RONUDO-831540 format. One record per atom (N, C-alpha, C, O, CB): x, y, z. Coordinates in steps of 0.001 Angstrom, whole numbers, plus 500000, padded with zeros to 6 digits. Glycine has a CB too. Example, Ala and Ser with C-alpha at 12.3 -4.5 7.8 and 13.67 -1.06 7.14 Angstrom:
<rs>
513190494310507800512300495500507800513200496700507800514236496681508465511308495527509046512850497750507080513670498940507140512900500030507870513409501138508039514084499402505725
</rs>
This chain:
<rs>
485172577880429682484551576691428911484836576964427424484849578099426946482890576533429178485060575840426733485415575962425318483836576001424582482864575367424995486491574556424791483856576769423582482639576847422740483075576925421336483312577997420779481737578059423097483185575697420738483779575574419441482758576165418446483210576685417425484150574069419110481590576138418621480476576643417649480640578163417423480466578729416344478961576347418254480998578745418583481003580175418509482430580859418237482607582077418230480432580679419801483390579921418021484821580519417720484805581217416414484098580884415463485974579389417667485671582251416437485687583042415231486966582601414432488077582650414960485683584620415572486801582223413306487977581800412357488240582830411255488986582531410323487662580392411643487672583998411323487901584968410283489317585570410298489915585855409261486891586055410404489824585748411541491186586542411511492367585497411714493387585841412311491245587741412760492224584347411259493300583387411413494291583658410294493877583691409135492775581906411381495542583848410565496579584070409539496845582956408745496583581817409131497793584479410093497427583243407492497586582038406491499011581487406854499890582210407323497482582517404776499151580289406626500336579555406945501269579378405666502318578736405731499925578178407541500849579948404578501625579769403320502711580772403315502523581862403855500744579918402041503907580463402707504965581356402563504963582009401133505215581300400159506255580629402850504711583212401003504535583917399811505485585179399710506230585393400667503086584305399708505508585879398813506463587218398655505985588175399587506795588994400022506448587936397156504639588213400020504354589227400932504874589093402295504841590029403095503034589373400998505407587809402595505836587600403921507294588133404056507736588165405204505721586101404290508022588515403145509407589001403214509338590240404074508576591166403794510037589305401768510147590252405135510361591471405937511165592526405178512047592182404391511080591123407242510896593692405389511639594758404869512660595276405896512307595997406830510714595836404428513862594914405712514906595559406603515743596601405862516049596474404677515866594476407191516067597555406563516850598738406115518260598238405879518851597736406835516825599940407190518855598324404710520314597974404570521093598872405313520823600071405383520800597984403167522215598253405966523144599057406772524472598802406096524643597874405305523151598662408356525448599714406465526721599636405913527486598388406582527292598016407739527462601007406128528272597873405788528949596724406221530003597071407218530668598078406974529521596011405086530256596403408293531310596639409321532200595492409350531731594356409277530738596877410717533551595719409459534532594721409654535371594933410721535681596072411070535280594555408579535812593829411334536722593931412539537954593112412210537869591923411901536017593393413910539106593776412283540281593111412112540944592731413567540987593504414524541193594002411231541434591436413545541994590983414883543439590643414529543792590470413362541171589668415563544352590542415688545613590156415515545735588595415293544874587804415677546369590629416657546831588254414668547197586797414440547517586243415854548371586746416584548505586613413393546777585188416173547122584499417506548166583320417221548079582617416214545724583876418237549048583181418080550078582225417866549458580758418063548621580505418931551290582516418863549878579989417316549325578504417309550211577636418334551411577417418172549424577804415704549508577218419316550227576401420462550011574882420032548899574429419761549533576722422083551245574108419997551054572795419644550870571980421031551676572042421960552275572298418743549787571272421028549365570438422227549976569100422049549857568521420969547775570306422379550636568560423062551264567273423084550177566228423297549268566513424076552354567199424179550177565081422702549293563956422834549497563327424156550618563218424652549499562960421737548235562845424822548423562276426167549046560878426071548960560189425055547065562209426928549745560465427305550335559284427346549443558079427713548623558197428624551377559411428201549579556921427026548656555734427302549158554747428369548536553714428620548440554940426003550243555072428958550783554142430084549914553839431144549615552690431468551936554681430717549479554930431721548504554657432912547279553826432479546761552944433162547967556047433544546904554205431313545669553344430776545933551863430709545146551013431125545254553786429310547158551608430125547618550159430138547683549551431524547203548464431846549011550036429503548363550423432325548482549883433814547171549575434465547032548604435209549195550925434741546234550397434180544819550241434789544313549008434055543719548134434685543785551603434562544520548909432780543929547476432127544721546298432671544146545229432873544068547414430393546047546454432922546699545210433350546227544923434873546164543779435324548358545355433222545902546088435622545455545780437074544194545221437055543881544370437887545406546979437991543313545664436062542020545186435995542101543568435533541409542734436116541177546141434964542943543225434512543163541962434185543587541138435370543023540082435658544088541923433153544606541650436059545068540882437246543958540612438278543820539519438827546206541639437932543134541742438516542098541515439432541057540559438987540498539815439794541504542727439753540757540562437599539759539621437123540364538186437216539637537226437471539314539976435637541628538059437016542266536673437143542181536245438601541737535125438853543822536666436654542586537077439605542414536784441040541068536439441340540840535465442056542807537901441888540074537191440829538691536938441177538269535621440640537564534844441284537788538025440666538776535360439287538416534046438738539015532895439494538346531884439707538835533956437318540346533026439937540896532058440761540240531880442048540048530748442494542203532331440961539869532981442701539168532839443936537782532261443844537303531570444743539095534105444567537127532576442684535912531956442423536026530485442216535199529694442671535310532564441303537122530120441485537298528539441212537618527891442566537132526781442783538575528180440096538413528492443527538732527946444718537385527753445571537182526749446254539778528835445398536530528777445461535284528671446224534462527618445714533892526799446435534521529914446219534405527644444451533558526644443727533995525148444111533188524264444397533695526881442115535437524987444076535934523617444514535680523448445951535469522296446328537458523411444237535663524465446885535468524232448230534072523831448413533774522890449149535824525390449039533134524575447713531718524327447818531452522929447377530664522199447980530908525323447000532185522526446209531979521074445772532410520049446796531750519035447026532756520791444482533590520365447427533986519426448564532932519440449751532550518408450304535441519857449142532538520612450059531563520703451154530303519960450692529719519205451469531241522223451538529878520164449439528747519415448907528929517905448915527962517179449144528478519857447527530140517409448674530354515916448665530322515502450178529734514497450578531811515479447922531016516382450985531047515966452523529513515933453096529058515082453860532005517132453460528822517064452545527374517039453075526650515753452543525928515079453277526537518393452589526879515453451237526101514192450753526525513011451458525700512166451805526280513914449250527813512888451704528379511749452523527761511701453918527349510644454396529937511882452660527705512885454568527120512972456002525653512627455908525098511897456729527298514467456677524960513259454728523546512787454669523377511357454388522371510799454825522806513516453656524279510672453684524193509278453470524382508438454708523687507454454961525154508901452484525465508931455542525713508220456697524625508509457725524326507630458533527062508541457207524020509685457737522866509963458672521627509120458302520909508596459153522480511500458637521422509024456926520363508244456432520563506637456781519602505914457046520273508512454881521869506192456748522082504852457071521823504671458622521244503673459050523520504430456640522280505687459443522123505561460885520656505641461185520161504912462044522916506652461657519890506571460449518451506591460742517726505338460297516748504935460928517816507777460090518228504654459122517589503380458755517894502366459836517000501614460223518079502868457358519110502310460338519451501388461418518586501672462626518066500727463219520939501494461787518396502962463039517553503236464162516212502895464035515537502527464997517597504515464487515724503014462726514277502786462430514150501277462565513146500839463128513802503337460932515137500383462069515096498969462292515022498715463648514085498033464063516196498280461740515951499201464495515875498988465922514540499225466577514027498435467369516833499821466555513950500506466146512761500921466720511639499989466294510710499662467032512484502332466360511804499602465071510604498645464613510834497328465349509850496713465759510561498360462907512087496844465549512196495591466328511666495738467724510892494939468252513631495130466393512174496887468307511720496958469796510083497247469871509434497005470889512594498244470609509506497793468660508110497971468716507442496517468610506450496181469256507642498966467554508073495775467777507443494329467588507620493586468878506722492855469296508160493456466362508743493748469518508989493093470782508065493529471873507539492725472643510366493321471200507864494921471924506924495446472883505497494997472650504726494674473554506983496912472871505190495006471249503793494408470930503546492948471345502469492535471775503549494475469421504709492175471164504625490863471608504542490638473054503828489735473489505672490190471131505324491512473944505299491436475313503848491950475767503235491422476695506499492264475916503374493005475042501947493517475443501007492381475172500088492172475963501461494867474593501170491642474123500211490554473845500218489520474874499198489015475342500480489922472548501554489193475244501819488170476284501182488689477613500475487960478308503421487898476456501475490023477940500898490525479172499469490571479232498907490374480309501359491792479438498767490829478100497351490873478074496829489515478229495800489338478881496846491498476842497533488418477614496989487040477800497219486740479396496327486240480081497804485889476763498399487067479876498549486802481360497464487553482186496881487030483136499998487256481858497241488815481752496176489508482606494811488931482486494041488885483446496071490966482247494506488472481242493168487771481105493095486478481981492070486106482552492908487384479575494361485803482024494354484556482848494223484915484282493538484201485014495635483711482637494855486014484760494816486412486063493309486908486506492838486643487613495883487506486225492635487640485525491382487940485702490361486793485812489404486859486583491085488755484726490607485718484995489904484534485196490065483980486529489110483615487214490272483596484251491340483917486911491563483224488227490974484087489246490416483488490166493082482948488549490976485364489285490341486156490273488819486025490338488182486114491387490697487530490048488250485789489041486803485482489082486552484259489648485531484120490321486189485498487813487386483263489471487209481926490077487364482052491661486556481570492454488303480880489457488400482695491980488506482925493509487426483757494057487105483550495227489819483602493885486813484676493380485654485358493883484451484495494010483700484579494981485343486478493040484267483653493015483123482695493133483383481667494428482492481372495224482984481827491670484687481196494497484911480393495685484793481182497019484382480645498047486272479765495590485157482427496952485081483223498282483556483456498520483093483493499660485933484719498213482784483616497380481370483768497669480736482546498273479955482653499219480652484124496444481062481360497734480539479999498291481158479944499687480413479507500564480995478629497345482473480335500071482986480232501307482218481102502332481950480702503466484380480562501242481872482362501835481107483347502661479754482749503004479239482967504101480919484729501902479112481919501979477846481433502500478018480275503488477166479992504330476961481003501359479219479604503324479380478525504318479795479103505682479511478535506736480440477487503830480533480348505609481026480947506797479776481638507535479783481780508758482201481991506438478746482045506764477642482582507306476854481505508088476318481732509173476856483215506251476828480326507455476219479092508185477039478732509358476456478447510404476122477821507249478248478715509301479136478384510380478915479441511549478835479121512735480650478368509855478828480745511063478593481802512063477377481446512834477408481430514065478434483196511417476324481166512170475071480840512853475239479650513798474776479642514938473975480542511830475915478666513264476149477481514147477065477937515331476781477566516469476838476251513313478147478724515103478983479137516199478129480169517159478420480215518354480346479827515595477192480903516692476320481559517672475603480620518564475508480819519775475335482397516996475081479556517933474263478560518715475237477901519756474916477725520931473575477410517717476423477560519242477469476952520175477782477943521252477860477568522422478815476557519406477975479259520891478304480163522034477292480234522990477552480271524193478582481496521619475922480259522454474862480363523471474823479092524433474579479165525638473469480539522741475099477909523734475200476703524568476357476756525520476263476360526682475326475482523710477496477275524978478655477360525858478375478326527053478752478046528191479900477836525045477672479522526740477330480440527664476346479775528806476463480098529988476699481622526913475488478938528413474630478296529300475414477265530090475207477086531290473480477688528567476316476592529397477181475565530061478148476313531029478481475747532070478019474691528958478545477373530779479458478230531632478652478632532952479166478529534066479953479603530786477389479084532753476503479376533780476307478271534709476342478426535929475286479778533259476077477019534059475782475842534885477034475484535613476980475037536759475265474638534041478283475688534913479427475253535658479772476221536764480407475824537741480591475071534751479381477464536652479600478529537668478691478181538912479077478261540078479238480020537053477408477777538500476537477336539609477027476066540420477041475977541648475165477045539030477421475111539524478006473803540144479211474016540916479425473400541960478353472773539088480098474979540369481292475403541178481002476013542488481668475748543489482090476363540433479947476880542478479556477490543759479099476457544704479468476440545879478472478521543578478247475545544157477608474521545009478668473527545529478593473004546640476489473756544209479637473310544664480820472475545053481658473164546115482136472525547052481712472171543816481832474451545968482552475141547059481857475127548264482482474961549312482842476487546754480448475304548260479682475095549541479851473794550130480036473672551340478256475291549350479791472703549253479862471436549697481294471100550385481400470387551382479549470556548534482355471701549727483740471479550296483740472307551648484238471780552643484976471996549220483248473477551719483245474124552989482511473316554077483011473173555193482633475471552843481459472851553779480638471997554629481473470719555046481463470321556211479295471589553861482175470111554079482964469044554321484104469405555241484426468695556194483421468504553086484730470591554906485871471134555880485261471187557351485846470696558316486413472738555409484155471764557422483579471977558784483268470598559416483469470357560606482247472878558715482768469724558540482409468326559104483700467721559622483806467256560757481730467327557966484733467756558668486023467087559093486557467707560374487103466986561209487119467202557967486426468982560557486956469699561784486073469237562975486604469022564065486906471356561610484777469085562798484022468623563800484286467178564229484337466804565400482721468800563431484459466363563084484876464988563374486190464781564139486318463971565057484981464282562122487160465595563671488422465633564410488227466013565995488804465417566904489373466700563689487383467022566157487069467382567596486461466282568284486851465977569411486153468566567712485501465634567682484752464562568354485659463370568575485546462690569595483508464146567528486608463088567585487523461927567805488535462287568923488992461446569698488299461538566449488851463613568944489722463904570179489067463709571470489675463187572405490211465301570171487741464142571576486958463990572783486771462539573178486850462152574344485629464640572609486519461760572142486445460211572384487673459606572779487666458671573580486010459468571174488828460095572242490072459517572667490355459874574176490854459079574974491224460020571738489976461163574471490196461632575832489325460836576805489795460496577891489896463144575944488060460524576452487130459746577299487665458207577353487581457540578385485577459842576676488151457773576297488761456397576385489888456360577316490030455378578045489243455908575040490765457419577358491809457425578219491362457469579706491984456877580588492661458535577877490216458225579935489711458372581295489111457146581710489190456774582880488741459472581431488463456434580751487905455114581199488892454061581522488695453200582380487028454571580179490080454175580721491140453217581014491703453456582353491995452507583080492227453275579994491889454832582758492344455187584022491494454633585112491957454048586091492429456604584121490079454869584869489082454392585942489134452969586059489104452473587186487629454790585646489215452187584960489388450789584985490678450300585757490693449305586481489410450317583581491639451033585540492965450654586193492759450992587753493230450239588606494303451539585504492098452057588070491872452487589450491078451288590124491445450762591175491039453930589512489993450926589434489115449905590047489922448660590255489861448056591325487859449604589166490623448286589329491474447006589496492479447215590678492608446295591487492316446653588098493181448341590824493969448620591863493276448581593190493788448021594159494551449826591641492126449169593233491329449155594482490855447785594956490781447481596146490139450013594303490511446908593850490073445565594170491295444847594710491077443963595539489452444825592921492480445084594380493655444432594823494057444908596197494762444169596884494749444643593853493668446075596651494062446632597920493192445989599057493792445837600122493912448201597892492026445629599022491206445004599890489880445216599657489423444761598608491480445318601093489024445917600542487613446025600376487219447487600475486455447851601369486877445175601405487705448320599605487281449625599540485930449740598695485951450302597600488410450462598962484872449253599169483669449106598498483140450562598070482673450746596946482665448328599414483237451582599023482718452837598704483387453541597425482759454074596510482866453680599916484635453451597527485492453984596404485377453239595053485441453806593963486949453941596833485206451958595228484935451141594055483536451522593452483401451766592253484991449610594441482568451554594298481164451936593796481318453328593177480753453529592102480013451951595019482013454290593739482006455610593192482696455603591850482312456345590945482663456590594139483722454763591709484463454694590437483590454047589316483566454453588155485789453874590634482864452973589813482094452253588825480903453188588452480461453137587304481606450820589385480378454014589344479315454956588900480036456009587839479469456339586797478630455767590270481240456460588185481747457444587179482101456697585887482046457338584837483021458233587731482465455390585859482648454723584713481411454517583886481395454609582658483237453540585012480329454220584677479067454086583899478646455362583299478178455361582161477954453571584753478779456485583995478491457854583598479210458141582210478607458562581222478981458875584746480638457851582254481419457960581075480969457251579825480868457816578737482672457526581375480676455845580068480325455079579088478975455576578455478822455560577234480289453734579577478020456010579297476756456422578807476979457729577984476370457921576932475743456621579990477883458628578504478215459902577811478708459536576488478194460036575488479265460766578569479715458658576407480267458185575197479384457664574130479431458018572952481131457233575497478508456721574684477509456180573828476475457181573310476002457043572181476839455117574531476120458172574102475186459182573697475902460338572851475188461134572241474493459760574975477119460434572806477819461458572142477499461531570682477113462600570209479233461281572333477653460311569830477261460414568392475821460876568087475547461672567188477449459087567759474872460269568969473529460618568681473234462094569077472376462720568455472596459658569399473861462608570001473468463936570601474094465098569781473546466194569660473946464030572136475309464761569221476157465812568505475770465710566930475262464729566386477855465525568764476107466882566349475908467121564961477040466599564063477027466722562838475730468557564755478034465999564774479296465535563954478991464332563124478347463399563604480527465166564904479451464320561842479108463209560950479897461960561374480941462049562020479410463578559452479415460915561027480035459620561371480980459262560187480999460021559218478910458459561623481715458222560205482676457710559231482009457470557949482467457884556884483337456453559703480767456700558072479958456354556885479521457501556179479675457581554960478798455569557222478946458466556904478564459782556214479623460481555505479466460989554395478038460736557173480845460497556254481987461142555581482358460343554364482666461022553384483207461276556529482391459009554225482650458417552974481645458680551884482007458879550724482771457042553160480402458681552252479357458964551311479617460314550725479649460427549499477980458894551958479815461393551536480096462812551083481355462809550220481396463488549195480290463811552334482362462074550608483590462052549766483273461548548352483622462182547356484689461145550418482554460304548289482365459777546935481575460790546153481878461037544986481647458392546943480473461441546819479630462376545935480477463502545476480376463930544326478363462960546697481337464013546366482289465177545921483231464730544878483521465536543993483145465744547120483774463484544868484619463026543862483827462913542475484365463213541409485223461679544306482587462486542564481744462367541427481464463679540806481592463792539587480505461710541780481063464761541594480833466093541174482124466747540468481998467456539469480392466907542408483328466475541028484522466940540585484813466347539175485211467054538249485578466619541588484582464950539059484753464327537716483910464883536647484363465117535527484483462905537782482559465120537017481566465747536045481978467035535654481873467315534460480194465868536600482523468048536605482977469259536211484098469203535336484155470040534435483260470003537265485078468276535465486209468087534665485799467734533208486314468263532224487078467019535276484820466788533163484370466462531837483616467625531129483754467812529920483490465251531915482867468354531858482166469598531260483179470623530766482988471197529694481221470305532340484358470894531591485345471822531172485976471299529888486160472054528933486387472047532270486308470012529861486985469424528667486116469650527398486651470075526373487247467862528884484771469371527446483885469552526365483718470994525895483537471331524725482614469013526732483808471864527033483848473335526614485041473759525907484969474569524983483729474216527772486207473215526323487393473503525551487497473039524220488077473698523357488441473043526171486920471845523984486747471355522604485793472143521747486016472297520546486285469971522635484736472643522342483892473534521510484553474842521263484331475448520215482548473776522158485318475289522132486021476580521895487093476494520748487276477435519976486716477038523223487775475337520679488767475098519727488183474660518391488903474636517393489704474102520242486874474307518341486441473906517051486325474944516096486528474575514939485256473272517124486049476168516264485999477172515242487410477452514578487488477997513478485430478452515854488424477087515239489834477258514600490053476428513457491003476647512706490941476946515559489134475359513239489427474469512102488678474911510852488655474170509869489057473015512445488041476141510855487292476650509812488444477152508731489470477707509123486259477838510365488195476926507453489207477402506513489012478784506166487926479189505751489227476615505298490085479574506328489983481059506172489695481520504658490070480857503691491348481718506680489045482634504569488668483042503193489886483454502320490802484095502836487671484219503263489914483123501097490960483556500221492056482525500039492941482725499207491533484808500726492030481289500881493035480302500697492558479203499865493302478258499603493503479798501962
</rs>
């Protein structure tokens, strides 16, 4: 560490030059050295040709560099002009495209507006159709109730028709049986009429022959028996008479006419729901 306060400056030498500072040297004898005479060599001066050649080459190089730079600058100028022209052409094309795009945008906007108007009109039409369909649904609900009632009526009518048809079939079967019985009775009556005619002919023949009283009496008794049997046949048998057959035929015709009218009314009721207007038309 430095301690300037304690430094000792007593032994610092003086910096002045005085006579006491001369050094005392012991004089010595002079010594001399003799040398030979050296020959003088003449040095030729250097040639400046290469230097001028170098300077010429440098000048030629600088001239070539200047010409190349000029050519490059000219080429860059041409490229700059071509670039400016291309930029101008691109800007013109861009302006044309922008105009086309703006025209298309305006046309699209107009078409969108027209489409929105048409869409609004369609929405209004759909709302109107929905209201009409709602009204039609209310009407259809009423018609469905009425159709249910008609269906119940038609079901009842169908049941009545089935019962009437079964009854009619029974009557037809009874009529068929009665007709068969009547035909059988008519056949027996015709047979007895033929026997009576034969007996009458026999009686007449016997009367012509003479006096066969016993045979005539026997034939007359047989004739009386046949007549009584013929007279008692309609009252004793269950076969219907012609009058009963006519009455049954009239009643059957009336029943068939009634059934035909009921079937026609049923068909009209079944075809009536087809006239209901469909929903959405």
